[in-house]
C-alpha positions as CSV (number, residue, x, y, z in Angstrom):
1,M,15.4,5.5,2.9
2,T,11.9,5.6,4.3
3,E,10.2,2.2,3.8
4,L,6.5,2.3,3.2
5,L,4.4,-0.8,2.9
6,H,1.2,-1.6,0.9
7,L,-0.7,-4.9,1.2
8,T,-2.4,-6.1,-2.0
9,E,-3.5,-9.1,-4.0
10,P,-0.9,-10.7,-6.2
11,G,-3.0,-10.3,-9.4
12,L,-3.3,-6.6,-8.8
13,W,0.5,-6.3,-8.5
14,E,1.0,-8.4,-11.6
15,A,-1.4,-6.1,-13.6
16,A,0.6,-3.0,-12.3
17,L,3.8,-4.5,-13.5
18,A,2.3,-4.8,-17.0
19,A,1.0,-1.2,-16.8
20,G,4.1,0.3,-15.2
21,A,2.1,1.8,-12.2
22,Y,0.0,0.5,-9.4
23,E,-3.4,2.2,-8.9
24,G,-5.0,0.2,-6.1
25,S,-5.9,2.1,-2.9
26,T,-7.2,-0.5,-0.5
27,R,-9.2,-3.7,-0.6
28,G,-11.8,-3.3,-3.3
29,R,-11.1,0.4,-4.0
30,T,-8.9,2.1,-6.6
31,L,-6.8,5.3,-6.5
32,A,-9.5,7.0,-8.6
33,E,-12.2,6.0,-6.1
34,E,-10.3,6.8,-2.9
35,G,-8.1,9.7,-4.0
36,F,-4.9,8.2,-2.6
37,I,-3.1,4.9,-2.0
38,H,-3.2,3.6,1.6
39,C,0.2,2.6,2.9
40,S,1.6,1.7,6.3
41,L,4.8,2.0,8.2
42,P,6.3,-1.4,9.2
43,E,5.0,-1.2,12.7
44,Q,1.4,-0.5,11.4
45,L,1.1,-3.3,8.9
46,D,-0.2,-6.1,11.2
47,A,-3.1,-4.0,12.5
48,V,-4.0,-2.8,8.9
49,A,-3.9,-6.4,7.6
50,A,-6.2,-7.6,10.4
51,L,-8.6,-4.7,9.8
52,V,-8.7,-4.7,6.0
53,Y,-7.8,-8.2,5.0
54,G,-8.7,-10.3,8.1
55,D,-11.3,-12.3,6.3
56,H,-9.6,-12.4,2.9
57,P,-9.4,-16.0,1.7
58,G,-6.5,-15.7,-0.8
59,P,-2.8,-15.0,-0.8
60,L,-1.6,-11.4,-0.3
61,V,1.7,-9.7,-1.0
62,V,3.4,-6.7,0.7
63,L,4.9,-4.1,-1.6
64,V,8.0,-2.6,-0.1
65,I,8.2,1.0,-1.4
66,D,11.2,3.2,-1.3
67,A,9.6,6.6,-0.5
68,D,12.6,8.4,-2.1
69,L,11.7,6.8,-5.5
70,V,8.0,7.9,-5.4
71,D,7.3,10.9,-7.6
72,V,3.9,11.8,-6.2
73,P,3.0,13.6,-2.9
74,I,3.2,11.5,0.2
75,R,1.1,12.8,3.1
76,Y,0.9,11.4,6.6
77,E,-2.6,11.6,7.8
78,A,-4.7,10.2,10.7
79,P,-8.1,8.6,9.9
80,A,-9.5,10.3,13.0
81,P,-8.4,13.0,15.4
82,G,-5.8,11.6,17.8
83,A,-5.3,8.4,15.8
84,P,-1.9,7.4,14.4
85,E,-0.9,8.9,11.1
86,Y,-0.6,6.7,8.0
87,P,1.3,7.4,4.8
88,H,-0.9,8.1,1.8
89,L,0.4,8.4,-1.8
90,Y,-1.5,11.0,-3.8
91,G,-1.0,9.5,-7.2
92,P,-0.1,6.3,-9.0
93,L,2.8,4.3,-7.5
94,P,5.5,3.7,-10.1
95,T,6.4,0.0,-10.1
96,S,10.1,1.2,-10.1
97,A,9.6,2.5,-6.6
98,V,8.7,-1.0,-5.3
99,I,12.0,-2.5,-4.2
100,E,10.7,-5.8,-2.9
101,V,7.6,-7.9,-3.0
102,R,7.1,-10.2,0.0
103,P,4.5,-12.8,0.6
104,W,2.3,-11.7,3.5
105,R,2.6,-13.6,6.7
106,A,0.7,-12.2,9.8
107,G,2.9,-11.2,12.7
């Protein structure tokens, strides 16, 4: 199983549970606006959290995604030439592919 991670606000995850799919992309942006859902590998999450949510005042959760349960394309892409590649989901994330939800703790 390939484990992908996505950091989000608890309220957005709760709304996704009610809808059956998660359609956030990154802080303040939706899948429709961005074109994909930003994800991380476990070793990338601390850096992403610091960059994207470093000044966020509220609680966050980490969605642990089983890539084998995702039914949309997953592409590994670098934000700039020579940068590390990050997993992106090109479509809604079915809530059934999220195998665990963890409170976020830096480090």
